[in-house]
Every structure is written in C-alpha cells, then in structure tokens.
C-alpha positions as CSV (number, residue, x, y, z in Angstrom):
1,M,-30.8,7.8,3.5
2,E,-33.2,8.1,0.5
3,M,-34.0,11.7,1.4
4,L,-30.3,12.4,1.7
5,K,-29.7,11.0,-1.8
6,V,-32.4,13.3,-3.2
7,T,-30.9,16.3,-1.5
8,F,-27.4,15.6,-2.7
9,T,-28.7,14.8,-6.2
10,S,-30.5,18.1,-6.4
11,K,-27.3,19.9,-5.4
12,F,-25.3,17.9,-7.9
13,V,-27.6,19.0,-10.7
14,D,-27.6,22.6,-9.6
15,D,-23.7,22.7,-9.5
16,S,-23.4,21.1,-12.9
17,G,-25.3,23.9,-14.6
18,L,-27.2,21.3,-16.8
19,S,-30.8,20.2,-16.8
20,I,-31.8,17.2,-14.9
21,Q,-33.3,15.7,-18.0
22,Y,-30.0,15.9,-19.8
23,L,-28.1,14.3,-17.0
24,Y,-30.7,11.6,-16.5
25,G,-30.6,10.9,-20.3
26,K,-26.9,10.2,-20.1
27,V,-27.6,7.5,-17.4
28,V,-30.3,6.0,-19.5
29,E,-27.7,5.5,-22.2
30,V,-25.6,3.2,-20.0
31,A,-28.3,1.7,-17.7
32,T,-28.7,-1.5,-19.8
33,D,-25.0,-2.2,-19.7
34,A,-24.8,-1.3,-16.0
35,R,-27.5,-3.9,-15.2
36,R,-25.2,-6.7,-16.5
37,Y,-22.7,-6.0,-13.7
38,Y,-25.2,-7.4,-11.2
39,A,-25.8,-11.0,-10.4
40,E,-28.5,-12.7,-12.6
41,D,-32.0,-12.2,-11.3
42,S,-30.8,-9.8,-8.5
43,T,-32.4,-6.8,-10.3
44,D,-35.5,-8.4,-11.8
45,E,-37.8,-6.7,-9.3
46,F,-36.9,-3.3,-10.9
47,D,-38.2,-2.4,-14.4
48,D,-35.9,-0.4,-16.6
49,E,-37.2,3.0,-15.5
50,K,-36.9,2.2,-11.8
51,F,-33.4,0.7,-12.2
52,T,-32.3,3.8,-14.1
53,Q,-33.7,6.1,-11.4
54,I,-31.7,4.1,-8.8
55,M,-28.5,4.4,-10.8
56,F,-29.1,8.1,-11.3
57,L,-29.7,8.9,-7.6
58,D,-26.8,6.7,-6.4
59,G,-24.4,8.1,-9.0
60,C,-25.2,11.8,-8.2
61,F,-25.1,11.1,-4.5
62,I,-21.7,9.4,-4.6
63,L,-20.0,12.1,-6.7
64,Q,-21.5,15.0,-4.7
65,F,-20.6,13.4,-1.4
66,I,-17.0,12.8,-2.5
67,F,-16.7,16.3,-3.9
68,C,-18.1,17.9,-0.7
69,F,-16.0,15.7,1.6
70,L,-12.8,16.7,-0.2
71,H,-13.5,20.3,-1.1
72,R,-16.6,21.6,0.7
73,P,-17.1,19.7,4.0
74,E,-19.3,22.5,5.3
75,D,-21.9,21.6,2.6
76,L,-22.3,18.0,3.8
77,K,-24.3,19.2,6.8
78,M,-23.9,15.8,8.4
79,P,-22.7,14.7,11.9
80,G,-19.2,13.2,11.9
81,H,-20.3,9.7,12.7
82,H,-22.8,9.8,9.7
83,I,-20.0,10.8,7.4
84,T,-17.9,7.9,8.7
85,L,-20.9,5.5,8.0
86,V,-21.3,6.8,4.5
87,K,-17.6,6.4,3.7
88,R,-17.9,2.8,5.0
89,D,-21.0,2.1,3.0
90,L,-19.4,3.4,-0.3
91,L,-16.9,0.6,-0.1
92,L,-19.3,-2.3,0.8
93,L,-19.1,-4.9,-2.0
94,E,-22.9,-5.2,-2.2
95,N,-23.2,-1.4,-2.5
96,Q,-20.9,-1.0,-5.5
97,L,-22.3,1.1,-8.4
98,P,-21.1,0.3,-11.9
99,F,-18.4,2.8,-12.9
100,Q,-20.1,3.3,-16.2
101,V,-22.8,5.3,-14.4
102,I,-20.3,7.3,-12.3
103,W,-18.3,8.0,-15.5
104,S,-21.2,9.3,-17.4
105,L,-22.1,11.8,-14.7
106,M,-18.5,12.6,-13.7
107,D,-17.5,14.0,-17.0
108,L,-20.5,16.2,-17.3
109,R,-20.1,17.7,-13.8
110,F,-16.3,17.9,-13.4
111,G,-15.0,17.7,-17.0
112,K,-11.8,16.1,-18.2
113,G,-8.1,16.8,-18.3
114,E,-4.9,15.8,-16.5
115,A,-4.8,19.0,-14.4
116,G,-8.3,18.4,-12.9
117,G,-11.7,17.0,-13.5
118,G,-13.4,13.9,-12.5
119,N,-10.3,11.7,-12.7
120,T,-8.5,13.9,-10.2
121,L,-11.5,13.9,-7.9
122,I,-11.7,10.1,-7.7
123,D,-7.9,9.8,-7.4
124,D,-7.8,12.3,-4.5
125,Y,-10.5,10.3,-2.7
126,I,-8.5,7.1,-3.2
127,R,-5.4,8.8,-1.8
128,H,-7.5,9.9,1.2
129,I,-8.6,6.4,1.9
130,R,-5.1,5.1,1.8
131,A,-3.7,8.0,3.8
132,L,-0.1,7.3,2.9
133,P,2.4,9.5,4.7
134,P,4.6,11.8,2.7
135,R,8.1,10.4,2.4
136,Q,11.5,11.8,1.3
137,E,12.6,9.8,-1.7
138,S,16.2,8.8,-2.2
139,F,18.0,9.9,-5.3
140,K,17.9,6.3,-6.6
141,E,14.1,6.2,-6.2
142,M,13.7,9.5,-8.0
143,I,15.7,8.2,-10.9
144,K,13.5,5.1,-11.1
145,K,10.3,7.2,-11.2
146,F,11.7,9.6,-13.8
147,V,12.7,6.7,-16.1
148,G,9.2,5.1,-15.6
149,K,7.4,8.3,-16.5
150,C,9.7,8.8,-19.6
151,S,9.0,5.2,-20.7
152,W,5.2,5.7,-20.4
153,K,5.3,9.0,-22.4
154,Q,7.4,7.4,-25.1
155,A,5.0,4.4,-25.3
156,H,2.0,6.8,-25.5
157,K,3.7,8.5,-28.5
158,M,4.5,5.2,-30.2
159,W,1.2,3.4,-29.7
160,G,-1.3,6.3,-29.7
161,N,-4.3,6.9,-27.5
162,E,-6.1,3.7,-28.4
163,E,-3.5,1.4,-26.9
164,T,-2.9,3.5,-23.7
165,E,-6.4,4.7,-22.9
166,Y,-7.6,4.6,-19.3
167,H,-9.0,1.2,-18.3
168,Q,-12.3,1.8,-16.6
169,P,-12.7,-0.1,-13.3
170,A,-15.8,-2.1,-12.5
171,H,-16.6,0.1,-9.5
172,L,-15.1,2.3,-6.8
173,L,-13.9,-0.7,-4.7
174,G,-12.3,-2.2,-7.7
175,L,-10.4,1.0,-8.4
176,L,-9.2,1.1,-4.8
177,Y,-8.1,-2.5,-5.1
178,T,-6.1,-1.8,-8.3
179,D,-4.3,1.1,-6.5
180,H,-2.9,-1.5,-4.0
181,I,-1.6,-3.9,-6.7
182,N,1.1,-3.8,-9.3
183,K,-0.5,-5.4,-12.4
184,E,2.8,-6.9,-13.5
185,A,3.5,-8.6,-10.2
186,S,1.7,-11.8,-11.0
187,S,4.4,-12.8,-13.4
188,N,7.0,-12.4,-10.7
189,C,5.3,-14.7,-8.2
190,S,7.5,-17.8,-8.2
191,R,6.0,-21.3,-8.3
192,R,9.3,-23.1,-7.7
193,S,8.5,-23.7,-4.0
194,S,5.6,-23.4,-1.7
195,D,7.6,-24.0,1.5
196,W,6.8,-21.8,4.4
197,Y,10.1,-20.6,5.8
198,S,10.3,-20.2,9.6
199,Y,11.9,-16.8,9.7
200,R,11.4,-14.6,12.8
201,S,9.6,-11.5,13.8
202,A,10.8,-8.0,12.8
203,K,12.8,-7.5,16.0
204,D,14.5,-10.9,15.6
205,L,15.3,-10.2,12.0
206,R,16.8,-6.9,13.0
207,T,19.2,-8.7,15.5
208,V,20.7,-10.7,12.6
209,G,21.3,-7.5,10.6
210,I,18.1,-7.4,8.4
211,R,16.9,-3.8,8.0
212,F,13.5,-2.5,6.9
213,R,12.5,0.2,4.5
214,P,9.3,1.3,2.8
215,N,9.1,1.0,-1.0
216,W,8.0,3.8,-3.3
217,T,5.3,2.0,-5.3
218,N,3.0,1.4,-2.3
219,A,1.7,-1.8,-3.9
220,Y,1.1,-4.8,-1.7
221,S,2.5,-7.0,-4.4
222,D,5.9,-5.3,-4.3
223,V,7.9,-6.9,-1.5
224,E,11.6,-7.1,-2.1
225,F,14.7,-8.4,-0.3
226,Q,18.2,-7.1,-1.0
227,S,21.2,-8.9,0.4
228,S,24.6,-7.5,1.1
229,L,27.6,-8.3,3.4
230,R,26.5,-5.6,5.7
231,G,23.1,-7.3,6.1
232,G,19.8,-7.8,4.3
233,K,17.2,-5.1,3.6
234,L,13.5,-6.0,3.5
235,I,11.6,-3.4,1.4
236,L,7.9,-3.4,2.2
237,P,4.8,-1.4,1.1
238,P,4.0,1.3,3.7
239,I,0.5,1.3,5.3
240,T,-1.3,3.8,7.4
241,I,-3.3,2.3,10.3
242,E,-6.1,4.3,11.8
243,E,-9.7,3.6,12.9
244,S,-11.0,2.6,9.5
245,F,-8.0,0.6,8.3
246,K,-9.4,-2.8,9.3
247,S,-12.8,-2.1,7.7
248,V,-11.2,-1.1,4.4
249,L,-8.7,-4.0,4.4
250,L,-11.5,-6.5,5.0
251,K,-13.5,-5.0,2.1
252,L,-10.5,-5.4,-0.2
253,I,-10.0,-9.0,0.9
254,A,-13.7,-9.7,0.4
255,Y,-13.5,-8.3,-3.1
256,E,-10.3,-10.1,-3.9
257,T,-11.7,-13.4,-2.7
258,C,-15.3,-13.2,-4.1
259,C,-14.6,-11.5,-7.4
260,H,-11.3,-13.2,-8.2
261,A,-9.8,-9.8,-8.7
262,S,-6.3,-11.3,-8.4
263,G,-5.4,-14.9,-8.5
264,E,-2.4,-14.1,-6.4
265,L,-4.5,-12.8,-3.5
266,W,-2.0,-10.0,-2.8
267,V,-4.0,-8.1,-0.2
268,T,-4.6,-11.3,1.8
269,S,-1.1,-12.5,1.4
270,Y,0.4,-9.2,2.5
271,A,-1.8,-9.1,5.6
272,C,-0.5,-12.6,6.5
273,F,3.1,-11.6,5.7
274,L,2.9,-8.7,8.1
275,D,1.4,-11.0,10.7
276,S,4.5,-13.2,10.5
277,L,6.6,-10.1,11.1
278,I,4.5,-8.8,14.0
279,Q,4.3,-10.9,17.1
280,D,4.1,-8.1,19.7
281,V,4.3,-4.4,20.3
282,E,8.1,-4.3,19.9
283,D,7.8,-5.6,16.3
284,V,5.3,-2.8,15.6
285,K,7.7,-0.2,17.0
286,V,10.5,-1.6,14.7
287,L,8.4,-1.3,11.6
288,Q,7.0,2.1,12.6
289,S,10.5,3.5,13.2
290,K,11.5,2.6,9.7
291,G,8.4,4.1,8.0
292,V,6.7,0.8,7.1
293,L,3.9,1.5,9.5
294,N,2.3,4.8,10.1
295,I,-0.1,4.4,13.0
296,F,-2.7,6.5,14.7
297,V,-3.9,3.9,17.2
298,R,-2.1,2.2,20.1
299,E,0.8,-0.2,19.1
300,Q,-1.0,-3.1,20.9
301,E,-4.1,-2.6,18.8
302,V,-1.9,-3.0,15.7
303,A,-0.3,-6.2,16.9
304,D,-3.7,-7.6,17.9
305,L,-5.2,-6.6,14.6
306,F,-2.9,-8.7,12.5
307,N,-2.6,-11.6,14.9
308,Q,-6.3,-12.0,15.1
309,M,-7.3,-11.2,11.5
310,S,-4.8,-13.6,10.0
311,R,-6.3,-16.6,11.8
312,N,-9.2,-16.6,9.3
313,L,-7.2,-15.8,6.1
314,V,-5.7,-18.2,3.6
315,P,-2.9,-16.5,1.6
316,N,-1.4,-17.5,-1.7
317,P,1.3,-20.0,-0.6
318,Y,3.5,-18.9,-3.5
319,A,3.3,-15.2,-2.7
320,Y,6.7,-13.7,-1.8
321,S,8.3,-17.1,-2.0
322,D,11.6,-15.8,-3.4
323,V,11.7,-13.1,-0.7
324,K,11.0,-15.7,2.0
325,R,13.7,-18.0,0.7
326,R,16.3,-15.2,0.6
327,I,15.4,-14.1,4.1
328,E,16.0,-17.6,5.3
329,L,19.4,-17.9,3.5
330,D,20.5,-14.5,4.8
331,R,19.4,-15.4,8.4
332,K,21.4,-18.6,8.4
333,S,24.6,-17.0,7.0
334,I,27.3,-17.4,9.6
335,I,29.5,-14.7,8.1
336,K,26.7,-12.2,8.0
337,K,25.7,-13.1,11.5
338,W,29.2,-12.3,12.8
339,A,29.3,-9.1,10.7
340,S,25.9,-8.1,12.1
341,E,26.9,-8.8,15.7
342,L,30.1,-6.8,15.2
343,M,28.1,-3.9,13.8
344,Q,25.6,-3.9,16.5
345,T,28.1,-4.3,19.3
346,Y,30.8,-1.9,18.3
347,F,29.3,0.4,15.7
348,S,25.7,1.0,17.0
349,N,26.8,4.2,18.8
350,P,29.9,6.5,18.8
351,W,31.0,5.5,22.3
352,S,31.1,1.8,21.5
353,F,33.2,2.7,18.4
354,I,35.6,4.9,20.4
355,A,36.0,2.1,23.0
356,L,36.8,-0.4,20.3
357,V,39.4,2.0,18.7
358,A,40.9,2.6,22.2
359,A,41.1,-1.1,23.0
360,T,42.6,-1.9,19.7
361,F,45.2,0.8,20.0
362,T,46.1,-0.4,23.5
363,I,46.5,-4.0,22.3
364,I,48.8,-2.8,19.5
365,L,50.9,-0.7,21.9
366,T,51.1,-3.6,24.3
367,A,52.2,-6.0,21.6
368,I,54.9,-3.6,20.4
369,Q,56.1,-3.0,24.0
370,S,56.3,-6.8,24.6
371,Y,58.2,-7.4,21.4
372,L,60.7,-4.7,22.2
373,A,61.2,-6.2,25.7
374,V,62.0,-9.6,24.2
375,F,64.0,-8.3,21.2
376,P,65.5,-5.0,22.3
377,A,66.9,-2.8,19.6
378,N,70.7,-2.9,19.1
379,D,72.6,0.2,20.1
380,C,73.9,2.1,17.1
381,N,77.7,2.3,17.0
382,C,78.6,5.6,15.6
383,D,82.2,6.4,14.6
C-alpha cells in the first residue's frame, strides 16, 4: 500500500503542474492543526516531519484515487477487488484524514468554482457512494426546491459570504454523514412521548390504506406521514442497496455513535425504523415497488440485512415519534379502514369497478321495478 501511495502521489504532483516542494509546503502550514484532530498521544511516535509526510502522502493518494476512479479509471491500474478494498478503507473511522489536509491540496490541484473544481470532485464521489436512483419529481416537489434555492440565494445576498461560507467537515466520513442528515431535523424530534407504537410491516400497512413514497431530500432524518380520508402516506428517504451498502451503513453508525455526530442518532434510528417495516421479502417488494428501496441484491438478503443488523442497534427512542403516533392513529381509524377496504376491493382494477357499477345499476333497476309493481302508475285520462 505504501508503494501505491508513492505512485499516486507522484502522479498527483505531475498532474497539478506545481512543484512537490510547493505542495508539501502547503501541507506543512496545516499539519499542526491537523494533529489536533487525533486522539491525545496517538501520534506521539511521529515527529513533526514524519507526521507531515504521512499527511502529504495520504492526502495526495486520496485525491488522486477519487479523481481517477471517477474520471480516469484506466489510470488506476488496479484489480477490481483492490479498488473495492481501497474504497472501503477510505471510509474506515480510524483511517480518516483531517479535511484541512485534503482541502489544502484539493484547491491547488483542481481549483475552485461552482461549475467544477475540488468541491465538485468530492460531491461527485459522495453521490457515487450513495448511488441514489434518478427520480421524476412531482410539480409540488419542484416548487419546493425552487423556493428553497431562491431563499438561499436571497440569504447569501443579505448576509454576505462570511455568514454563508462552506463549513469544512472534519473528514471524508463526516462529509458523507452530513449528506445523510438534515441539520434542522433535531429541532423537529418530539420529546412528548417515547412510546413504541406497535404498527405493522409495510405490507400490513398497505392493507389499511397507507401508501409509501420516497422523499426528495434523501435525508434519513426526514420521515413524514401525511393523513387523508383516502388513506395515509408514509414518505421515506430512498436508499440504494448493493454489495457495499452494509459496510457503508455500519461505518456511518460507528461515526454517529463514537463521535457524537448527531445526538438524534438518525442513521441508527432509520435503520431500525426500516427494520420495523421489513419483516420478510414481501415487505421488501412493497417498498421497492414504490421507489423507497433500490436494490441490486436478492430481496431475501435485504430482509435479512435489516432484521439481523437491528438486533445490535439502539435507536433514539424519540426519533420519528410524531410519525409513529400518526401511523397508529391512522391504522386504528374505523372510517379510514372501511374506505381503504372499499378502495382495494372495488377500485383496485377496472374490472372490479365495472362489476360494482353493474351491480349497483342492477339493484337500482330492481328497486324501481319492485316499486312500480307495488304502486303501479295511474292511467292517464285524456279527453
């Protein structure tokens, strides 16, 4: 691995068009602050020069690997399973490199700017890790996004760059974590009740008229329940499940738990919330059909993943408490239950609806015929 780091660092320096002394000097400027991110005494075996060399090699390697992986995969010259191992190691909590180091090198190699540069490179890599499927947004969702963007631009004009400048994450794993969380969600986590409502699995909720839909924020903290006479709608953050999903999820949970990244434990809580909805393969199929799950493994593997993993997780008991309460109330509503049964029995397909209309029409005609038989119309006496 060390030889690989040297090779990637050499290529990084060549592609930057700058001297290695200049690039190394930029890392020297942030090395002292970077050491403070590590646990006390954990880096004492390295003097300042050795520590700076490690930061320089790791920083160049990470950026060059991400760039080649996204844009020049042929330059990696690594077997596929080695690439997978490197991607896994980049997100290990113990392997995290202070973002100050990455930032100092990233700007010099890739530049700045909204249309490209280092920010775009890192954002693209985060999107690759999450692998969220493209989705057609509703008109209502497009309006929400437009209003949100306009509000941000107006705030930027009012407050200036100092108030709205980019907040540098601690490291790459921390940046990935913040991409899963809505920062304003903590204030919406109700403390009124910590009761665990005994609502059913996804397929059972569907039978009482509760529908499922993916949200557009993709944040694990943004779970919403909308109630109507037609039936409730549970809006969930979509996730893509492939071979590396479990590994990434466990790394996020480890970071959340060990580093107190979020007092609400949103990643842990959402994993447990999905476990309560997924009991077997049929539940997986329900959520997959509605775009909540995008899976590239067998349905049984998905069900087993959440059922087994949640046994060792302790979620925030207050997370989604309002959603759970509203699901329970909606599930117990007699009127909505009747409406749901009527919709599923007679309006689930056109033939059932036609049969209902025909039966209703027949009953009406029979009633009219019976009435006329008992009360025949009087003959008209015309002069």
